N, C-alpha and C positions, 0 to 999 in steps of 0.2 A: 189520293194518288195508291197505287198498290203495285208491289212487286209481285211477279209469276217467276217461279222459280220449276226448272224441269232440268234433266239429264240428258243428252245426247251420247250417242256409240263414238262418236268421233267428230274433229273440228268441222268437217265439211259438211255435216248434218247442221251443228248449232251453228254454221254460217246462213246455209239454207235456208233452217227457219228464220232465223233473224232479219232475213234480207227483206224477208218476204215480209214480215210484219212490220218492217220501218215501212218498204212499196205501197202498202195495204193499207199506208196509217192507222195501225192498231195499235203502234207501241211508238215512244219517244226514243227510246235505245233500250239497245239488246246489248248486254255486257255478257261475254263468254269468258272462259279458263277453263284450261286441264284440273281434273283432279284427280283422287284415287278412291274406288268406293269398294267396300264391302258386303255381300249380301248372303239371304241364303237363295238358290233358285233351283228348283225340283230337287230336292235334298242334298243339295248341294254348297257349299260354300264357296261363293265367288269374289276373289279380291281383281277389279277391271280399273284400265283405266277409264274413264273418258270425259266430255266436257259439259261443265254448267252453265247454265244459263238462266241469268235474272233479266227479266223483262220490265221495263218501267212503263207503265200505263193509267190509267183510269178504271175504277170500278167499271165502269160500262161498258167496258171492251172485254170483259173476263170471258163473258163465251163464245165471243168471236176467236182471241187468241186460243183458247180450250179445245173449241173444234181445226183449227188448224194445226196445231200439235199433232191433235189426237188425227186428224187425218194424214199428218205428211214423219208423224216417226215411224223410228226404224221398231222401237219396243210393242211388245205386245200389250204392256203393260207400264206405261209410261208416268211418270207423277209429275201430275202437273199440280202446282199449290200457290195459293196469294196469300201473299204477305202484307195488313196492312199497314200503310203508313200512315202514321198522325200528325208529322209535322213535315212541311216542306219550305224552303225559303222564296219566297214572293217571286220573285227573279225568272227561277227555275219551271217555277208553277205556270207564270207567263208565257212560255218559250213552249214548255207542252201544249199549254193549250192552241196553241199554233201546227201544231205538228200532229195533234191528236184530236180532231175534230167530235 
């Protein structure tokens, strides 16, 4: 199992991406919540409100999720990061295997 992390410009975009991943059976679950982020962009400090997304899926779905996010994201350079999960309870994994073939 892996978590894929990205941020979106707003809640509407986060929900749209999440719903698409669930509908297409790319993810078992997509969590999102508001965050505050600071970074440099075009030599200017930006501090903005965003929505973080954590996608719960299997490693075999990384490329599909990456492609979906890349094609549908409003940012020209979104971060799409995979985080390997070493342990997961059996009942959750069994449920995931039914949801994400």
